[in-house]
N, C-alpha and C positions, 0 to 999 in steps of 0.2 A: 931845375926842371929837366935839362937834358939827361941828368943822372936817373931821374925817376922814369923817363921814357925808355932808357936803355934797360933798366931792370924789368919794366913791364914787357918789353919785347922779348927778353930772355925767358921770362915766365911763360909767355905764349908759345915760345919754341918748345919748351919742355912739355907743355900740355899737348901740343899737336903731335909730338913724337910718341908720347905715351898712348894717345888715342889710336894712332896708326898701328902700334905694336899690339894693342889689345884687340883691334878690329881684324887683324890678319887671320887668325884661326877661325873667325866667324864666317869665312867664305863658304865653308862646308858644314861647320857645326859638328857637335859631337855625335850626331846620328841618334839611333835608337838606344835602348838599354844595353845592347851589345855592340854599340858603336857602328852599326850598319846604317847604310843610307838607302832608302827605298822602302817599299812595303814589306811588312813582316810576312814570312812564309805562312800560308794558310794551313798547311798540313805537313806533318813530319813523315818523310818517306821511311818506311820500315823495311829492313832487309829481309829478303826471302830466306826461309830456313834452308839449310843444306839438304840436298836430296840425293837419294840413291835410285836410279832408274835402270831397270833391266827388263828386257822383253825377249820372248821366243815365239814360235809359231802357236803355242798353246796358252802361254801365260804372259801377263804383264805385272811387274813388281815395282812399286814405288815406296821408298822409305823416306820419312820426314824426320829430321833431327830437331827436336824441340822439347823443351821442358825436361832436360836431363835424360832423355830416352830416344831411341830410334824406333818410331812407329812404322810398321810395314803393312802395306795394303796389297794383297795378292788377288788379282781378278782374272777371270777367264778371258782369253782373247776373242773368242767367238761371239760373246754377248755382253762382256763387261760386267758380268755378275760375280760377286765375291766367291772365292774358293771355299769349298766345304769339305770336311773330312780329309784334310791334308796336314802334313807336318812341314816345317820350314827350318832348315839348318843352314847357318851362315859360316863359311870358311873365311876368317879374317887373319891374314898374316900367319897362316899355318895353324891357327887355332879354330876349332869348331865350336860354335855357339848355337844352342837350340833356342829359337825364338819362341817366346811364350804366347800362346793363343789367348786373345782377349774376348770378353763376352760380345763385343760389337762386331766380331769377325776379323779383326786386325791381329797383328802379331807385334811383339815388342821385345827389345833387348836394351840393357842399360847403355848409356852413351860411353861409359868407361871402357866397354869392350871394343870400341873402335880405335881408340888412340887419336892421334892428330895427323894432319897433312892429308895428302891424296891417298885414299885407301881403296884397294881393289877388293871386291867382295864376290865370293862365289856362293850362290844360293842354290841349295839342293831341295827340291820339292819331292816329298814322299807321299804315297797314297795311290789312288787308282790311276792317275796320269803323272808318273814321275818325270822330272825334267831337271835340267841344270841351266841356271841363268848367271850371267856375269855382268857386273856393273861396278862403277866407281863412285865414291863420295868424297868430297873435300871437307874435312873437319877443321875448323879454325883452331889455332893455338891459343896460348894465353893472351889476355888482353894487353895491348901495347901500353907501355908506361905513359902516364899523362905528360903532355908536352910541358916543357919548362915555361913558367910564367914569364911574360915579358911585359914591360910597360908600354907606354905610348910613344917611345922614341922611334923615329923613322930614319933608317939609313938611306943613302942615296940610291942603293940598289932597289930598295922597296919602292921608292918614288918612280924609278925608271920602269919597274914592272907593273906599276899600278895604272889602271885605265882611268883617265879623268874625263868627265863629261865636257861637251862643248860649252854648255851653259856656264860651268865653273870657270873655264878659261876666259870667256868673254867678261864675266863679272870681275875676275882678277885684273884683266887689262884695263877695264873701265875704272876700277878703283885705283890702279897705278897711275893712270892719267890724271885723275882728280887729285890724288896725293901729290903728284909732281907739281901741279899748279899751286897747291897750298904751300908746299915747301919752298918753291921759288919766291913766293910772296913773303914768307916768314923768315927764311934763312938768307936770302940774298943770292946773288949770282955766284959768289965764290964757292959756297958749300952746296949749291943746288945739285950739281952733278953727283957728288958723293951721296947725298941724301936720296936722290932718285934711284941710284944703283942699289942702295940698301933696301929701299921700299920695294923694288922689283924682285929682289931675292926673297924678301919676306912674302910677297904676294904669290909667287909661284913655288914656294917651298913645299915640302911634303905635307905640311899642315894644312895647305889649301884644300886638299882632298879629305881632310878630317882624319881622325885616328883610325877609323874603320874597326873591324872586328879583330879577334885574336890573330887571324891570319891575314890581316890588312885587307879583307874583302869589303866591298861596298855593295849592299843589296843582297838578296837571297841568291844562293846558287840554284841553277836550273837542273832539276833531277833528270838524268837521261836514262837511268836504269829503271826497269819496271819491277819495283820491289813489292814485297809483301806476299802473304799467303792467301789473301782474299780473292774471290772470283772477280774477274775483270775482263773487259774487251780490249785487246791490244790495239796499237796504232795500225797494224797491218790487217786488222779485221778478225784475227784469230781470237777465240774465246778461251781464256785460261780458267779451268774448273779444277781445283785441287781434289785429290782423291777423297778426303773426308766429305766434301760437298757432294761429290758424285754418289757416295754411299747414301747420304741423306736424301737426295733427290731421286734415288733409284734409277739412274740413267742406264739404259740398255741399248746395245748396238747390234747390228747384223751385217754379215758379209754378204753383199747383194750379188745375185746371179740373174741373168735374163730368163724370162719365162714366156711361154707361148700363151697368148690370151686372145679372146675375141675383141674386136673393136666395139666400143660402146658409145652411145650418144645419150645426152641428158636433155629431156624435154620438160617444159613447165606445164603443170597440170593443176586441175581443181577437182575436188571431190563433189559429185552431184548425186542426187538420188536416182536409183534405177527407175526407168520409165514404168516397169510393171510393179513397182513398190511405192507408188505415189498416187494419192487420191485427194479429191477436193469435195467439199460439201457445198451445194448450191440449192437454193429453194426453187420450186417450180411455180409458186404463186407469190403475189405481193401480200404483205401484211406486216404485223408487229411481232417481235421476238418475245416469247414467254419462256421462262426457265422451267425445267421439269423438276418438281419437288424443290424448287427454290435454288437450284444449282445449275450453272452454265458450265460447259466444258472449259478446261484450262490447258495451257501449254505444257507439254511434257506428260500428259495423261495418256496411259496406254488404253487402247480401245480394241474391240473386236468387231468384225463385220456385223452390221445389224444393230449395234448399240444405239439407243435413242440419245440424241445430244441436246435438242431444243425443239420448241414448237413455233410455228409461224401461224398466227391467228389472223384471219381475214379482217380487213378494215371495217366491214359491215357488222362484225360480231360485237355484241354488247360487252361492256366492261365486265370481266370476270368469267365470261363464257369462252369455252374452248371447242365448242361444237364446230365441226368442219375444219379444224386446225390441221395444218400439215406437220408431220413429225419429221425432223431432220435426223437421219441415221448415218452411221459410219459405213462407207461403202467397202472398206477393206480393213484387215488387221494392221495395226501399226501404232505409232505415237503421234499425238497431236503436235504439229510444229508451229502453226500460226492459228490465232483465234481473232476474228473480227466480229464479235457478238457483244451485245449489251441488252439488259432488260428493257423492253419497250422500244427497241430500235426498229425503225422501219426499213424493210428490205424489199428488193425487187427481184423478179425472176432472173436466174443466171448469175446472180452476184455471189462471188466466192466468199464464204463465211468461215470455213475451217479447212485447213490443209493437213493431211495425214501422211506420214512417211514411215518407212521401215528402215531404221538405221543400220541394220545388218546387210541390207541389199543396196549397194552403191555402185557407181561407175566413176571412172576417172577420165575426164576430158583433157587431152594433151594437145599442145600446139607444136607443129613442126614447121620451121621456117625454111627448110631445105628438103628437096625430094629424098624420100627414104624408101628403099626396097626392102620391105620386111616380109619375112615368111609368116604364114598364119600361126606357126608354132614358135615364133621368136620369143626368146626368154626376156622377161622384163621384171622390174621390181619397183615398188613405190616407196619413196623415201621422204621422210619429214623429220625436222629437228625434234630430238627428244624421244624418238621411237625407233624400233628395229625395222630394217627393210621388210616389206611385205611382198611376196611373190605375186605376180600379176600375169594375166593372159590378155592377148590382143583380141578385142571383140570385132573391130572393123574400122574402116576409114571412110570419111565423107568424100563423095565423088567431086565436090566443088570446094574451091578455096573460100575462106572467110578472112578478108583483110590480108591477103597474101600469105596466109598460113593454112596448112592442112590440118584438119581435126581428126584425131584418132581416139577411139574409146578403148579403155582397158578395164578389167574387172579383177579384184583381188581373188586369189585362189583359196584363201582361208576365210572361214566364216567369222572367226574372232579377230578380224583385222585391226580394229581399234581406230579406224579412219572416221573422222567427223565430217559430216556433210558441210560443204562450204569452205573446207580447209585447203590452203595452197600447198601443193606437194611437188615433188620432182619424180619423173618417170625415167628410169635408166633402162634403155632398150639395147639389146645385144644385136649387133649387125652380123651378116654372114662372113665377112672377111676376117682373117686371122693375122696376127702380127706378134713380134717378139718385143718385150719391154721388161723393165725392172719394176716389180710390184712392191709397193711400200704401204704401210698404214697411213691413213689420211692425216693423222696427227704428226707424222714425221715431216710434213711440209708446212712451214710457217712463213709469215710475212716479215721480211727484213725491215729495218728502219727506213729504207728507201722505197718500200712498197713492193719489192720484187719477191717472188716465192723462192725460198731457199730450203735446203736440207743441210745437216751438219755432218761432215766427215770426221771420224775419229782419227786425227792425224798423228797424235802422240798420246801417251797415257793420260796426260792432263791438258791436252790442247784439242779444240774442236774447230774445224775450218768450215765457214759457211760457203755453200755452193749454190749458185743460181740454177734453177732447173725449169724445164718445161714439162708439164704433166697434163693428164686427162683423168677425170674421176672414173673409176670402174663401178663402184657402188658406194654405199653409205660409209664404208669403213676402209676402202682401199683406193689407191691411185696408181696409175701407170706412168712411170717416169720415162719420158721420151728423149730427153737430152739433159746434160749437165753433170752426170756421174758415170763412172766406168764400172764394168763388172769386176768383182773382187774387192771393191773398196768397202771399208767398214763405215756404216752409216748409222747415225743415231735414230732409233725408231721409237724410243720412249723417253719423254722428258724434253723434247725439242722446244716446246713452248717456254719452259722454264729457262733453258739455256739462252734462248733468244732474248729474254728480258734482262740479261746481264749487260751492264754498261761499263 
């Protein structure tokens, strides 16, 4: 019996030792398919293509090395428009290469003409505006030889340079303590110290962190470089727009200069019928409505003064008799706007049954919340979404306020104004005072993601910087920039809304 117990105890010792040895690498596990620990990278960072950038006072040149060729984009500095009718020669290491013009307006040379390393390029522009530009491009050499394959053995230096998470260390220490208790029970006090030492070395060995990837890394690397050729908004707020995308979106810029302009104010207004072009039809007697020839007037019907619209038959008249009936007639030329008639309807004297308007003769009632000193000949324009500005003239101003607002009447100067009665509009009025401001198209000012108005400064050939501005509208198509940009800066005036959508 003692012999059987001794053999059983020896077997349990071997089983416990094997379990501990097998469990040690499991503290971290093999990781993912490439032995990494942590989430898989969601996207692969693509390197940005090598670039040649050269600028002068008149031109900006960007070359992109991609697909076995150097594609060059030559644009005018004044408006960012592609160059036309020019030639482009490149001096590379003493050799002159003529860039071949492409149908899309770009130029191209084969990549073999560059060589490798950091290459200085002298670009000669021929044509109506000759110029010389200098730039450099770094061309990568042959691909590096693949790293020698290595197994999952981990040297002490790898272990010392590897970062181990706090959770891994705590799990290892807990497992060591549990293992020490088990070894003390199974192996006795004499061998317990040696066994605990061996277990500790196994628990904190390099295998605790797992084999990792080929470079012993655990988890995806954090990309710090902004790679790729796609448009993007950088962390500093600058918007990277590659030259091919600029050509596609037709981005245009302008070097801004201050201009003298009159100060303008925008008033909310509404289109109303002119008082002398509005008429109503009201009966003088009571009775029932009878249609003329079976037809009653309808909305939108054009009428002339004196046209018969309907009959008002007295109540005393027998059915079918129209003797003594009153004929309702149009008092003025125009178009019927409202109709409140029905066959057999009873009406009373002074009741408005038909309203007639002349759509060509309108007035605009505008509300001013601040005192305005306007000259009788003050220039004004009426603006509404989807239509061109309409010049207007000031008719007059009400002597009393209505709800803390002053009422002003304006009339369009053109007969074919296209303003619909009842439509909400804006009236832009020019004030006597003059000032100096930078004038930009209204589309150049967009709303940034934070809600502030911004314009985009063309900082570099492929970079646009958002600038917060303060502005006032001048008319339907222009704004006056009061603060935020400086004279002489190159500002994006076409395509700002598209650039603002880049994230």
